Phi, psi and omega in degrees: 000134176287129175276121188284359174267003182301137175250118183259157171237150173237122176255111187110102194246053174271207183292322178293316177304315178296323178294312179302321183294315177298322182291317176304315181289324180294336177278356176092013175284164172301153178303132187290160178274124186257124177246102188278341182208159185299332182293338183260018180300331180297353171296329185298336192271354187287337176205172182289123170259128178280319173207129168272136184249114188253112167226094183235233179235154188298334187280354180237351185303304182308311185298318177294317179297314173302321175305310179300318178299315181296335175253020170060043175246123171299145191217143180238124190234128177247356180291135177253174173095011184225022195280357172298340181252003189297325177300315180297318177296319179301315180300315175291329172297312178295319175299322183273357182059046186242154176267125183225128177229119182248139170222137174282348174198126183265001177297130170309318181296316179297317179299315172303320176299320176298322183285329172298315177302316179297314188288327168293320177305316180295318177299328184274000184304314179268020180237079192285353178283347182266140175247127178270146176208162187232134166237130172238142186229120170227174175300159178298340186270353182296124188279327184254156183208127357297165176295159177293336182284325182293319182296312184300316184301323179290317176301325176293320182295317182291329177292325187255356181220122191287354185283336187246138183231003172197169172234161176205149181266072189199155180273349181250089188236152173267181186292346181251017178239135174280129174270134176245129176246131185243131180236138173247106182233117173049235184247018184309124177284337175155123173225132181235132184229126170252133181230144174236118188240138171227179179284342183266323192189169178235147165238127186228135170241148184203151175233134183229124176280136178267339175194189180283338188312315182300320182304306192297313182298321178291331172299307176306312178303318183288325177292325177294321183290328187275359181297128172082359181262156170228147179122186182253133187226170175218175182295336175298329177284324183286328190262348176067041183243000000 
């Protein structure tokens, strides 16, 4: 049973942070501790934080995560664009007996989409005439390209289909490389399209977010699940898939 006295913190008070704050309050929890920038992280030490939810920017995310780990605060992170350091973060979290969960996308729908993508990639193993590609579309304020979700999709195709060994955001790719196309348009919250194309036909699966609510609700769900846990987790653990 969820304890309505859980105290959450939000690191990064942009549009996503504001949406997460609204969901936390609507669920009846105490108002979250808000940290708008890295310089204000000391606010987290003013009282006991059950879980911090980190949605900031790639250039400060690692510093924010390390601060939480050093101060034994469980953390859920949705910031993308820093994953070259995730092994170091995981090592430090395990060493400090802290709970850490990273997701490139917290949407329940997207995480189901991840599972469908893995299954399709496996099914296409014996179909060499099909060429896989990924297209992602996001709002013009998104800082990283390709999106973290697109990278997760590409890595999963590579893991489940022996034809591919890398991905690249380019029109000039070889037969072992997954082409990723990125577009930044208006206020689009996020669309991801996986295609397998042959001379005969095409197979396409897609996920289209209608707003930020699915991402924010999934992040809060993950934070609730992470209270009192230690170790490294993903949304697969939260959703039991």
